[in-house]
C-alpha positions as CSV (number, residue, x, y, z in Angstrom):
1,X,-0.1,-0.1,0.2
2,X,1.3,3.4,-1.3
3,X,1.2,6.0,1.3
4,X,0.6,9.8,-0.2
5,X,2.4,12.6,1.6
6,X,0.0,15.2,2.5
7,X,1.1,18.5,3.6
8,X,-0.1,20.3,6.6
9,X,-2.3,23.3,5.8
10,X,0.2,26.1,6.2
11,X,-1.0,28.9,8.7
12,X,-3.3,31.4,7.3
13,X,-3.3,33.7,10.9
14,X,-0.9,32.9,13.0
15,X,1.1,36.0,14.5
16,X,-1.2,38.3,12.6
17,X,-2.9,41.2,14.0
18,X,-6.8,41.4,13.1
19,X,-9.3,43.1,13.8
20,X,-12.5,41.0,16.0
21,X,-15.6,42.3,17.1
22,X,-16.9,40.0,20.6
23,X,-20.3,38.8,20.8
24,X,-20.0,36.8,23.9
25,X,-17.6,35.4,26.8
26,X,-16.4,31.3,26.8
27,X,-16.3,29.6,30.3
28,X,-12.7,30.9,31.1
29,X,-13.6,34.3,30.6
30,X,-12.4,35.2,27.1
31,X,-13.8,36.9,25.2
32,X,-15.2,35.0,21.5
33,X,-15.5,36.7,18.1
34,X,-15.2,35.2,14.5
35,X,-12.7,35.3,11.8
36,X,-15.1,33.9,8.5
37,X,-16.6,30.9,10.4
38,X,-13.7,29.7,12.5
39,X,-14.1,30.7,16.3
40,X,-11.5,33.0,17.8
41,X,-11.1,33.1,21.9
42,X,-9.4,36.4,22.7
43,X,-8.4,37.4,26.4
44,X,-9.1,40.5,28.0
45,X,-11.8,41.1,25.5
46,X,-15.6,41.8,26.2
47,X,-19.1,40.9,24.5
48,X,-19.4,44.3,22.1
49,X,-16.1,45.3,21.9
50,X,-14.1,45.5,18.6
51,X,-10.6,44.6,19.6
52,X,-7.3,43.9,17.4
53,X,-5.7,40.7,18.7
54,X,-2.4,39.2,17.5
55,X,-3.3,35.5,17.3
56,X,-0.7,33.2,19.1
57,X,-2.3,29.9,18.3
58,X,-4.1,28.3,15.3
59,X,-5.9,25.0,15.3
60,X,-8.0,23.5,12.5
61,X,-10.9,24.7,14.7
62,X,-10.8,27.5,16.5
63,X,-8.1,30.3,17.0
64,X,-6.6,31.9,20.3
65,X,-5.3,36.1,20.2
66,X,-4.3,37.9,22.3
67,X,-5.9,41.7,23.0
68,X,-4.1,44.4,21.5
69,X,-5.8,47.4,21.3
70,X,-9.4,47.9,21.9
71,X,-10.8,50.1,19.2
72,X,-14.7,50.0,20.7
73,X,-14.7,49.5,24.7
74,X,-17.5,47.9,25.9
75,X,-19.8,50.2,28.6
76,X,-18.8,47.7,31.8
77,X,-15.4,47.6,30.8
78,X,-12.9,49.2,33.8
79,X,-9.2,50.0,34.5
80,X,-8.0,46.6,36.0
81,X,-6.6,47.3,39.7
82,X,-3.2,45.1,39.4
83,X,-0.7,46.9,37.1
84,X,-0.2,43.0,36.8
85,X,-3.0,42.0,35.2
86,X,-2.4,41.6,31.6
87,X,0.3,39.6,32.5
88,X,-0.3,37.5,35.7
89,X,-2.7,34.7,35.0
90,X,-4.3,34.9,38.7
91,X,-7.0,36.9,37.8
92,X,-9.3,36.6,34.6
93,X,-11.9,39.5,34.8
94,X,-10.3,42.9,36.9
95,X,-11.1,44.1,33.4
96,X,-15.1,43.4,33.5
97,X,-17.1,45.5,36.1
98,X,-17.8,43.9,39.3
99,X,-21.8,43.4,38.4
100,X,-20.7,41.8,35.1
101,X,-18.6,39.2,36.2
102,X,-21.2,37.9,38.7
103,X,-23.3,37.9,35.2
104,X,-20.8,36.1,33.9
105,X,-20.6,33.3,36.4
106,X,-24.3,33.1,36.7
107,X,-25.1,32.9,32.8
108,X,-22.3,30.4,33.5
109,X,-24.2,28.4,35.6
110,X,-27.8,28.7,33.6
111,X,-26.0,27.4,30.6
112,X,-24.5,24.5,31.9
113,X,-28.2,23.6,33.3
114,X,-30.1,24.1,30.3
115,X,-27.4,21.3,28.9
116,X,-27.5,18.5,31.4
117,X,-31.6,18.8,32.5
118,X,-34.8,20.2,31.2
119,X,-34.4,23.4,33.6
120,X,-34.9,26.4,32.0
121,X,-35.3,29.0,34.6
122,X,-33.4,28.6,38.0
123,X,-34.5,29.5,41.4
124,X,-32.1,32.3,41.8
125,X,-30.7,33.8,45.2
126,X,-29.4,36.8,45.9
127,X,-25.3,36.1,45.7
128,X,-23.1,36.1,48.5
129,X,-20.5,38.2,48.2
130,X,-18.1,40.0,50.3
131,X,-14.6,41.9,49.9
132,X,-14.0,42.6,46.0
133,X,-10.0,43.0,47.2
134,X,-7.7,41.5,49.6
135,X,-10.0,38.6,50.6
136,X,-7.4,35.1,49.9
137,X,-6.4,34.6,53.4
138,X,-4.6,31.4,51.8
139,X,-1.7,31.1,48.9
140,X,0.5,29.7,46.9
141,X,3.6,31.9,45.5
142,X,5.9,30.6,43.2
143,X,9.7,30.6,43.1
144,X,11.9,30.5,39.8
145,X,14.9,31.3,39.0
146,X,16.8,33.2,35.9
147,X,20.1,31.9,34.5
148,X,21.8,34.1,37.1
149,X,20.1,32.2,39.6
150,X,17.8,34.7,40.7
151,X,14.9,34.7,42.1
152,X,11.5,35.6,40.4
153,X,9.0,35.5,43.3
154,X,5.0,35.9,41.9
155,X,2.4,34.3,39.8
156,X,2.1,32.1,36.6
157,X,1.5,34.0,33.4
158,X,-1.8,33.6,32.0
159,X,-1.6,30.0,29.9
160,X,2.2,29.3,31.0
161,X,4.1,27.4,33.4
162,X,6.9,30.6,33.5
163,X,6.7,33.2,36.1
164,X,5.6,36.9,36.0
165,X,7.9,38.7,39.3
166,X,5.4,40.8,41.3
167,X,5.3,43.2,43.3
168,X,1.9,43.7,45.0
169,X,-0.9,41.6,44.7
170,X,-4.4,43.2,45.6
171,X,-6.4,39.9,46.1
172,X,-4.0,39.0,49.1
173,X,-4.2,39.8,52.4
174,X,-3.0,43.6,53.0
175,X,-0.1,41.8,55.5
176,X,0.9,39.9,52.8
177,X,-0.1,42.0,49.6
178,X,3.0,44.2,49.2
179,X,5.5,41.6,51.0
180,X,6.9,40.2,47.2
181,X,10.1,42.4,47.2
182,X,11.1,41.3,50.9
183,X,10.2,37.4,50.0
184,X,12.9,38.3,46.8
185,X,15.4,40.2,48.3
186,X,15.7,37.5,51.4
187,X,15.9,34.4,49.0
188,X,18.5,36.5,46.5
189,X,20.6,37.1,49.8
190,X,20.8,33.1,50.7
191,X,24.3,31.0,50.3
192,X,22.1,28.6,49.1
193,X,21.2,29.1,45.2
194,X,17.7,28.4,44.3
195,X,17.0,27.0,47.4
196,X,13.3,27.9,48.0
197,X,10.5,26.9,45.5
198,X,7.6,28.2,46.2
199,X,6.7,30.0,49.9
200,X,2.9,29.8,51.3
201,X,1.0,32.7,53.6
202,X,-1.7,31.6,55.7
203,X,-3.8,34.8,57.3
204,X,-5.4,33.2,59.8
205,X,-5.8,33.8,64.1
206,X,-2.0,34.2,63.8
207,X,-0.5,34.6,60.4
208,X,2.3,32.5,58.9
209,X,4.5,32.4,56.0
210,X,6.1,28.9,55.2
211,X,9.4,28.9,52.6
212,X,9.4,25.4,51.3
213,X,13.0,24.0,51.3
214,X,14.4,22.0,48.3
215,X,17.9,22.7,49.4
216,X,19.6,22.3,52.8
217,X,20.5,25.9,54.4
218,X,23.5,26.7,56.0
219,X,23.1,27.9,59.2
220,X,24.2,31.6,57.8
221,X,20.4,31.0,55.9
222,X,19.0,30.2,58.5
223,X,20.0,33.2,60.7
224,X,18.5,35.4,57.9
225,X,15.5,33.8,58.4
226,X,15.6,33.8,62.0
227,X,16.1,38.0,61.5
228,X,13.8,38.4,58.9
229,X,10.9,36.8,61.1
230,X,12.1,39.3,63.9
231,X,11.2,42.0,61.7
232,X,7.5,40.8,61.0
233,X,4.4,40.7,62.3
234,X,3.8,37.0,61.2
235,X,5.2,33.7,61.9
236,X,7.9,32.1,59.3
237,X,8.1,28.4,59.0
238,X,11.2,26.0,56.5
239,X,9.3,23.3,54.9
240,X,11.2,19.9,54.0
241,X,10.2,16.8,52.5
242,X,10.5,15.6,56.0
243,X,8.7,18.5,58.4
244,X,7.4,22.0,58.9
245,X,9.8,24.1,61.5
246,X,8.5,27.2,63.2
247,X,11.2,29.4,63.5
248,X,10.0,31.3,66.5
249,X,8.2,28.1,68.5
250,X,8.0,29.8,71.6
251,X,5.6,32.4,70.2
252,X,3.6,29.8,67.8
253,X,0.0,29.2,67.9
254,X,-2.4,26.9,66.2
255,X,-3.9,28.4,62.8
256,X,-7.2,28.3,63.5
257,X,-10.2,30.4,62.6
258,X,-13.6,31.7,63.7
259,X,-17.1,30.1,62.1
260,X,-19.7,32.1,64.2
261,X,-19.0,30.6,67.8
262,X,-16.7,28.1,66.8
263,X,-12.9,28.1,66.6
264,X,-11.4,25.7,64.3
265,X,-8.1,24.7,64.4
266,X,-6.2,23.0,61.3
267,X,-2.6,22.4,59.8
268,X,-0.3,23.9,57.2
269,X,-1.5,21.4,55.3
270,X,-5.0,20.9,55.4
271,X,-7.3,22.8,53.1
272,X,-9.7,26.0,54.7
273,X,-11.8,28.2,52.4
274,X,-9.7,31.2,51.5
275,X,-12.1,33.6,52.0
276,X,-13.2,34.0,55.3
277,X,-15.7,36.3,55.3
278,X,-17.7,34.7,52.8
279,X,-16.8,31.3,54.2
280,X,-18.9,32.4,57.3
281,X,-21.9,34.1,54.7
282,X,-21.6,30.3,53.2
283,X,-22.5,28.5,56.1
284,X,-25.0,31.0,57.9
285,X,-26.8,30.8,54.6
286,X,-26.9,26.6,54.3
287,X,-28.2,26.2,58.0
288,X,-30.8,28.7,56.6
289,X,-31.5,26.9,53.5
290,X,-31.7,23.6,55.3
291,X,-34.3,25.1,57.8
292,X,-32.7,23.1,61.5
293,X,-34.5,21.9,63.8
294,X,-33.7,20.8,67.2
295,X,-34.9,17.2,65.6
296,X,-32.5,16.7,62.9
297,X,-30.2,14.2,62.0
298,X,-28.1,16.0,60.0
299,X,-25.3,13.7,57.4
300,X,-22.1,16.4,56.5
301,X,-20.5,14.8,53.4
302,X,-17.0,15.6,52.5
303,X,-17.1,17.4,56.1
304,X,-13.3,18.6,56.1
305,X,-12.5,19.7,59.5
306,X,-15.4,20.3,60.9
307,X,-16.4,23.8,58.6
308,X,-20.0,22.8,58.3
309,X,-20.7,20.3,61.0
310,X,-19.9,22.3,64.0
311,X,-22.1,25.0,63.5
312,X,-24.8,23.0,62.1
313,X,-24.4,20.9,65.5
314,X,-25.3,23.8,67.7
315,X,-28.5,23.9,65.9
316,X,-29.9,20.0,65.4
317,X,-30.3,16.4,67.1
318,X,-26.6,14.9,65.7
319,X,-24.2,15.4,63.0
320,X,-22.4,12.8,61.1
321,X,-19.6,14.1,59.4
322,X,-17.9,11.7,56.8
323,X,-14.5,12.8,55.0
324,X,-12.3,10.7,52.8
325,X,-8.5,11.4,54.9
326,X,-8.3,10.6,58.2
327,X,-5.9,13.2,58.9
328,X,-8.6,15.5,58.9
329,X,-11.4,13.6,60.4
330,X,-8.7,13.1,63.7
331,X,-9.4,17.1,63.4
332,X,-12.5,17.7,63.1
333,X,-12.8,15.4,66.1
334,X,-10.6,17.6,68.1
335,X,-12.2,20.7,66.9
336,X,-15.2,19.2,67.7
337,X,-13.9,18.5,71.4
338,X,-12.0,21.8,71.6
339,X,-16.1,23.9,71.1
340,X,-17.3,20.9,73.9
341,X,-19.7,19.8,71.1
342,X,-20.5,16.1,72.0
343,X,-23.6,15.3,69.6
344,X,-21.3,15.1,66.6
345,X,-19.9,11.7,64.9
346,X,-17.2,11.4,62.2
347,X,-16.1,8.9,60.0
348,X,-13.3,8.2,57.3
349,X,-14.8,7.1,54.1
350,X,-13.5,7.1,50.8
351,X,-17.7,8.6,49.1
352,X,-16.1,8.3,45.6
353,X,-15.7,4.7,46.1
354,X,-17.7,2.6,43.3
355,X,-19.7,-0.3,44.2
356,X,-20.0,0.6,48.2
357,X,-23.6,0.6,49.5
358,X,-22.6,2.5,52.6
359,X,-23.3,0.2,55.0
360,X,-21.3,1.5,57.0
361,X,-23.5,3.9,57.3
362,X,-26.4,1.8,57.6
363,X,-25.0,-0.1,60.6
364,X,-24.3,3.1,62.5
365,X,-28.1,4.7,61.9
366,X,-29.2,1.0,63.3
367,X,-26.9,1.1,66.2
368,X,-28.5,4.5,67.1
369,X,-32.1,3.7,66.1
370,X,-31.6,6.7,64.4
371,X,-32.7,8.4,60.7
372,X,-30.4,11.1,58.8
373,X,-33.4,13.5,57.8
374,X,-30.8,16.2,56.3
375,X,-27.7,15.8,54.0
376,X,-24.9,18.4,53.1
377,X,-22.4,17.7,50.7
378,X,-19.6,19.6,49.5
379,X,-17.3,18.2,47.2
380,X,-14.0,18.4,45.8
381,X,-14.1,19.8,41.7
382,X,-14.6,16.1,40.7
383,X,-18.3,16.3,42.1
384,X,-19.3,13.6,44.0
385,X,-21.8,11.2,41.6
386,X,-21.2,8.0,43.6
387,X,-22.2,9.8,46.7
388,X,-25.2,11.0,45.2
389,X,-26.0,7.3,44.3
390,X,-26.4,6.6,47.6
391,X,-28.0,9.9,49.2
392,X,-31.1,8.8,47.1
393,X,-31.6,5.4,48.8
394,X,-31.5,8.0,52.1
395,X,-34.8,9.2,51.0
396,X,-34.3,12.8,53.0
397,X,-36.3,15.8,52.8
398,X,-33.2,18.1,52.0
399,X,-30.5,18.0,50.2
400,X,-28.0,21.1,50.4
401,X,-25.0,21.3,47.8
402,X,-21.8,23.2,47.7
403,X,-20.2,23.1,44.6
404,X,-16.4,24.5,43.4
405,X,-17.1,22.9,40.1
406,X,-20.9,23.9,38.1
407,X,-20.0,21.4,35.3
408,X,-19.8,18.3,38.0
409,X,-22.6,19.8,40.2
410,X,-24.8,20.2,37.0
411,X,-24.2,16.6,36.2
412,X,-24.6,15.1,39.7
413,X,-28.2,17.4,39.9
414,X,-29.2,15.5,37.0
415,X,-29.5,12.3,38.8
416,X,-31.0,14.2,41.8
417,X,-34.3,15.9,39.4
418,X,-34.3,12.3,37.7
419,X,-35.1,10.8,41.2
420,X,-37.6,12.7,42.8
421,X,-36.7,16.1,43.8
422,X,-36.5,19.3,42.5
423,X,-34.0,22.4,42.8
424,X,-35.8,24.5,45.1
425,X,-33.1,27.4,45.3
426,X,-29.8,28.2,44.0
427,X,-27.2,31.0,44.5
428,X,-23.7,32.3,43.5
429,X,-21.1,32.4,46.3
430,X,-18.4,34.5,44.8
431,X,-15.5,33.2,46.9
432,X,-13.0,34.0,44.2
433,X,-13.8,37.8,43.1
434,X,-11.7,38.9,40.1
435,X,-11.2,35.1,38.6
436,X,-13.8,33.2,36.3
437,X,-13.9,30.5,39.6
438,X,-17.7,30.1,40.3
439,X,-18.7,28.8,43.6
440,X,-22.3,28.1,44.1
441,X,-25.0,26.6,46.7
442,X,-27.8,24.6,45.6
443,X,-31.0,23.6,47.3
444,X,-32.8,20.0,46.1
445,X,-35.6,19.3,48.1
446,X,-38.2,16.2,47.8
447,X,-41.4,16.3,45.5
448,X,-44.4,15.8,47.9
449,X,-46.3,12.7,46.0
450,X,-50.1,13.8,45.2
């Protein structure tokens, strides 16, 4: 058999600067237009705008462009607050007025529901919002090195693994937002070159900066960190593969945060919601939507260290929290004890496991002669499809779904809607202002039989 060589079609638009009318936003917040019949996705462009864009990627079915000039501006375009916005990939939407950001996120969820269900009109509630700036209490800051072993401290550039040097970040707490130059100077002063791989900042009741160490430090280097710590209003820790060492342990306190009148302690490696004010508002709204009473037995799935479980326990008969990571289960138990809550139980189980009939839960409820009345779940981005299948067997009155990925939430919702539940309420929680990330709360209630 003879194989004939077919030359690859030449790129027609790559590196060309073209004029594009923007019609909509895609799920990532990029503007969408067309060149001929081919869609083109343009960063930092808004619907209603005409832009000049440089084509940076050309595929057979689409193009990608980078905005160079805005010829006709949208009415909701604003000046980005951060001078690094057009280089840094941390924020996506600073050029869009805040109400426009909320509208974009709500439309994103509505479109996914339309694709995955028969629902054409959603019962939207008022969005939960908090501070638009300086809200992120936990973040990882990257460290890379140039050919001279000089540190670059910042965040990844858009669509790249390369860091852009940051001087100030307006979404970090004010305690940390202007610390980048000091971090850079400290790292560059070390005898051990390229010794730090990244930095983690945590603004809890006791603020902490963790330097991830990948090379052995000299005693001289350690002294530099100690002196740096003495000049700062936060603690410093050095982290290796084996341990995390606080440099001033005599002043150290457990990391903790408040939700209403509950204090939750957490470890450096634990997941916590990054927006403290929004987290409290989210927990309070969850309790309101579930319409709790003193007889309720609530199942809290993917419960973590007790973020929902502990506040819930103050309003109901009992709470059973289930989490996949044993360390988090232990932390939740410790937090319940710390807050003198005796009506909380915490179990370890892989809620994403296939072919698990939850016999462990059935046995526990039978032993307690009790029945689950309501369910709250807060899964990771992968969603909770296997868990939803088992939740249906409980036949509870209400299911509250907290989602950090609307695609998997609408996928799981399709199962609930097909098995006797209706969507009674849904609302955005703008946990990550200035970004495309969407957090959603949805209440599903069991349909009444006629």
